[in-house]
C-alpha positions in Angstrom: -131.0 -20.3 12.2 -128.5 -18.9 9.6 -129.2 -15.2 10.4 -129.0 -15.5 14.2 -125.5 -13.8 14.6 -126.6 -10.9 12.3 -129.9 -10.2 14.2 -128.0 -8.7 17.2 -126.9 -5.7 15.0 -129.0 -2.5 14.6 -127.8 -1.7 11.0 -126.9 -4.1 8.3 -125.7 -3.0 4.9 -126.4 -5.5 2.1 -123.8 -5.1 -0.7 -122.9 -6.9 -3.9 -122.6 -6.5 -7.6 -125.7 -6.3 -9.8 -127.3 -9.6 -10.8 -126.3 -11.7 -7.8 -129.6 -11.4 -5.9 -128.7 -8.7 -3.5 -132.2 -7.2 -3.4 -133.9 -10.6 -3.0 -131.5 -11.3 -0.2 -132.3 -8.0 1.5 -136.1 -8.6 1.3 -135.7 -12.2 2.5 -133.5 -11.1 5.5 -136.2 -8.6 6.4 -139.0 -11.2 6.3 -136.9 -13.7 8.3 -136.0 -11.0 10.9 -139.6 -10.0 11.3 -140.6 -13.6 11.8 -138.0 -13.8 14.5 -139.7 -10.9 16.4 -137.6 -7.9 15.2 -139.1 -4.5 14.3 -137.6 -4.3 10.8 -137.0 -1.4 8.6 -135.8 -2.2 5.0 -134.4 0.6 2.9 -132.8 1.4 -0.4 -130.8 4.4 -1.5 -132.4 6.9 -3.8 -131.0 6.9 -7.3 -132.4 9.8 -9.4 -132.2 7.8 -12.7 -134.5 5.0 -11.3 -136.9 6.9 -9.1 -139.9 5.7 -11.1 -139.2 2.0 -10.2 -137.8 0.0 -7.3 -136.8 -3.7 -7.3 -137.0 -3.7 -3.5 -140.5 -2.2 -3.5 -141.7 -4.9 -6.0 -140.6 -7.6 -3.6 -143.3 -6.3 -1.3 -146.0 -5.6 -4.0 -145.3 -1.9 -4.5 -143.8 0.1 -7.4 -141.8 2.6 -5.3 -140.9 3.2 -1.7 -141.7 6.6 0.0 -139.2 8.6 1.9 -141.0 8.0 5.2 -141.5 4.5 6.6 -144.6 2.6 5.6 -145.8 -0.9 6.6 -144.9 -3.4 3.8 -145.6 -6.7 5.6 -146.2 -7.8 9.1 -143.3 -6.5 11.2 -141.6 -4.9 8.1 -141.6 -1.2 7.3 -139.8 0.2 4.3 -138.6 3.6 2.9 -136.3 5.2 0.5 -133.1 6.9 1.9 -133.3 10.3 0.2 -130.7 13.1 -0.1 -133.4 15.8 0.2 -135.1 14.2 3.2 -131.7 13.8 5.0 -130.8 17.4 4.3 -134.2 18.6 5.5 -133.8 16.6 8.7 -130.3 18.0 9.2 -131.4 21.6 8.7 -134.4 21.1 11.0 -132.1 19.8 13.7 -129.8 22.8 13.2 -132.6 25.4 13.0 -134.7 23.6 15.6 -137.8 24.5 13.5 -139.0 22.2 10.7 -140.6 25.0 8.8 -137.4 26.9 8.5 -135.6 23.9 7.1 -138.3 23.5 4.4 -138.1 27.2 3.5 -134.3 27.0 3.3 -134.5 24.0 0.9 -136.9 25.9 -1.3 -134.3 28.6 -1.9 -132.9 27.9 -5.4 -129.5 29.4 -4.7 -129.0 27.3 -1.5 -130.1 24.2 -3.3 -127.5 24.8 -6.1 -124.8 25.4 -3.5 -125.7 22.3 -1.6 -125.8 20.1 -4.7 -122.4 21.5 -5.8 -120.8 20.5 -2.5 -118.6 17.3 -2.4 -120.3 14.2 -1.1 -123.6 16.1 -0.8 -125.7 13.0 -2.0 -124.0 10.6 0.4 -124.2 13.1 3.3 -128.0 13.5 2.8 -128.5 9.7 2.7 -126.2 9.3 5.7 -128.2 11.8 7.8 -131.5 10.3 6.7 -130.3 6.9 7.9 -129.1 8.4 11.2 -132.4 10.0 11.8 -134.2 6.6 11.3 -131.7 5.0 13.7 -132.6 7.6 16.3 -136.4 7.2 16.1 -138.0 5.9 19.3 -141.3 4.5 20.4 -143.1 6.2 23.3 -141.6 3.8 25.8 -138.1 4.8 24.7 -137.3 1.6 22.7 -136.0 2.1 19.1 -138.8 2.3 16.6 -136.8 -0.1 14.4 -134.4 -2.5 16.1 -133.2 -4.0 12.8 -132.5 -1.8 9.8 -131.4 -3.2 6.5 -130.0 -1.1 3.7 -130.0 -2.5 0.1 -126.9 -0.8 -1.1 -126.4 0.4 -4.7 -123.4 -0.3 -6.9 -120.1 -1.1 -5.2 -118.6 2.3 -5.8 -121.6 4.1 -4.2 -121.5 1.7 -1.3 -117.9 2.4 -0.5 -118.6 6.2 -1.0 -121.2 6.0 1.8 -119.2 3.8 4.2 -116.0 5.9 3.6 -117.9 9.3 4.0 -117.2 9.9 7.7 -113.4 9.6 7.4 -113.3 11.8 4.3 -115.4 14.6 5.6 -114.1 14.5 9.2 -110.7 15.5 7.7 -112.3 18.6 6.4 -114.9 19.4 9.0 -113.7 18.6 12.6 -116.3 20.6 14.6 -119.9 21.7 14.4 -123.2 19.8 13.7 -121.9 18.1 10.6 -118.9 16.6 12.4 -121.1 15.6 15.3 -123.6 13.8 13.0 -120.8 12.0 11.2 -119.2 10.8 14.4 -122.6 9.6 15.7 -123.3 7.7 12.5 -119.8 6.3 12.4 -120.4 5.0 15.9 -123.4 3.0 14.7 -121.9 1.7 11.5 -118.3 1.1 12.5 -118.9 -0.6 15.8 -119.1 -4.4 14.9 -121.6 -4.9 17.7 -124.1 -2.5 16.2 -123.3 -2.4 12.4 -122.0 -4.7 9.8 -122.2 -5.5 6.1 -123.4 -8.6 4.3 -121.8 -9.2 0.9 -123.9 -11.2 -1.6 -122.4 -13.1 -4.5 -123.0 -16.1 -6.7 -120.6 -19.2 -6.9 -118.9 -18.2 -10.2 -115.2 -17.2 -10.5 -115.6 -13.5 -11.5 -118.4 -12.7 -9.0 -116.4 -14.3 -6.2 -113.3 -12.3 -7.1 -115.4 -9.1 -7.1 -117.0 -10.0 -3.8 -113.7 -10.5 -2.1 -112.5 -7.2 -3.5 -115.6 -5.6 -2.1 -114.9 -7.1 1.3 -111.4 -5.5 1.3 -112.9 -2.1 0.3 -115.5 -2.3 3.1 -112.9 -3.2 5.7 -110.7 -0.3 4.5 -113.6 2.0 5.4 -113.8 0.4 8.9 -117.0 -1.5 8.0 -117.1 -5.0 9.5 -118.3 -7.8 7.2 -120.3 -10.2 9.4 -121.1 -12.8 6.7 -121.1 -13.5 3.0 -124.1 -15.0 1.1 -123.3 -17.3 -1.8 -126.6 -17.2 -3.6 -128.1 -19.7 -6.1 -125.7 -22.6 -5.3 -126.8 -25.5 -7.6 -127.4 -28.8 -6.0 -124.5 -31.2 -6.6 -125.8 -34.8 -6.9 -122.4 -36.3 -7.2 -119.6 -37.1 -4.7 -115.9 -37.1 -5.7 -115.9 -40.7 -6.8 -119.0 -40.2 -9.0 -117.5 -37.1 -10.6 -114.3 -39.0 -11.4 -116.3 -41.8 -13.0 -118.2 -39.3 -15.1 -115.1 -37.6 -16.3 -113.8 -41.0 -17.6 -116.9 -41.8 -19.6 -118.1 -38.5 -20.9 -117.1 -38.0 -24.6 -115.5 -34.8 -25.8 -117.6 -32.2 -27.5 -121.2 -31.0 -26.8 -123.5 -33.2 -24.9 -126.9 -32.6 -23.4 -126.4 -31.9 -19.7 -122.6 -31.5 -19.9 -122.7 -27.7 -19.5 -124.8 -28.1 -16.4 -122.2 -30.5 -14.9 -119.6 -27.9 -15.7 -121.6 -25.2 -14.0 -122.0 -27.4 -10.9 -118.2 -27.9 -10.9 -117.5 -24.2 -11.2 -119.9 -23.5 -8.4 -118.3 -26.1 -6.2 -114.7 -24.8 -6.7 -115.9 -21.1 -6.5 -117.7 -21.8 -3.2 -114.6 -23.6 -1.8 -112.5 -20.6 -2.8 -114.9 -18.2 -1.1 -114.9 -20.3 2.1 -111.1 -20.4 2.2 -110.5 -16.8 1.3 -113.2 -15.0 3.3 -112.6 -14.3 6.9 -116.4 -13.9 7.4 -118.8 -16.8 7.6 -120.3 -17.9 4.3 -124.0 -18.8 4.0 -124.6 -21.0 1.0 -128.1 -20.5 -0.3 -129.4 -23.2 -2.6 -130.9 -22.5 -6.0 -134.7 -22.2 -5.8 -137.2 -22.9 -8.6 -138.8 -19.5 -7.9 -138.3 -15.9 -8.7 -139.6 -12.5 -7.6 -141.7 -12.6 -4.4 -141.7 -16.4 -4.3 -137.9 -16.4 -4.3 -138.0 -14.0 -1.3 -140.3 -16.4 0.6 -138.1 -19.4 -0.3 -134.9 -17.7 0.9 -136.6 -16.3 4.0 -137.7 -19.9 4.9 -134.2 -21.1 4.3 -132.8 -18.4 6.7 -135.3 -19.5 9.3 -134.4 -23.2 8.9 -137.8 -24.1 7.4 -138.8 -26.0 4.4 -140.3 -24.1 1.5 -143.2 -23.6 1.4 -143.1 -23.3 5.1 -145.8 -24.9 7.3 -148.6 -22.3 7.5 -146.6 -19.8 5.3 -144.4 -17.0 6.4 -146.2 -14.1 8.2 
């Protein structure tokens, strides 16, 4: 099973540039993990400009995700990581009374002060995630033993993973510092937290993915694997490719561009496998999109044919 080494972690950040299938990969990993017996929570980070829609929610038949976990599929809960929810949880832990936290956040002057603070957005999201990591079942087991975060754009991803180091230089004691160190303990310990970087086998996306890996490592975030998505099937071996190169005429030809794309994918994938220290999972191109693509990729992660026998749960 392709995901087996990742399933031992509690928190996995799924990162990558837009357009590479990061959200589809996140949803597929959630479905595959649930089918493997994990209690899964899949999350995305609140973006004020796109609150009315959610690509991740649509992968599970919804328009948006709430800020509290809801059941999306058997074994899979989902929610939005929200600045306001994280701040409310933090203030509730400080004041010890939930009502006081809500009253504090209704104060317009305090809200303006908090929003003006550096890294306020990331700190709220960070604490919301920490609260979800802490949640337990009545028997003391974690409520969610596998938490996936569909990360936003690269810069925002690095802002979140780099947050503890930055703020701990300014705030060394008190409840904020304690929360940062606790969250840092989950994310930066490679046994409990890691990142999955998603890309496609094209020269520029591979370059950007390798740069993202360097950025994550600089923030002490381990990269446990890279997903090369939409890898086209190559029907030719080296001898056949050489023979084709000799007989194909110059200029446009039906199917020639597809051959060139296959060749770019092959060389890009080889470069990724040679340059990346992390394991590379090459996911084939599926003739599906949306929720069907999620099912196809989940089946691939589980080592099944698509459609899988009896379907995914």
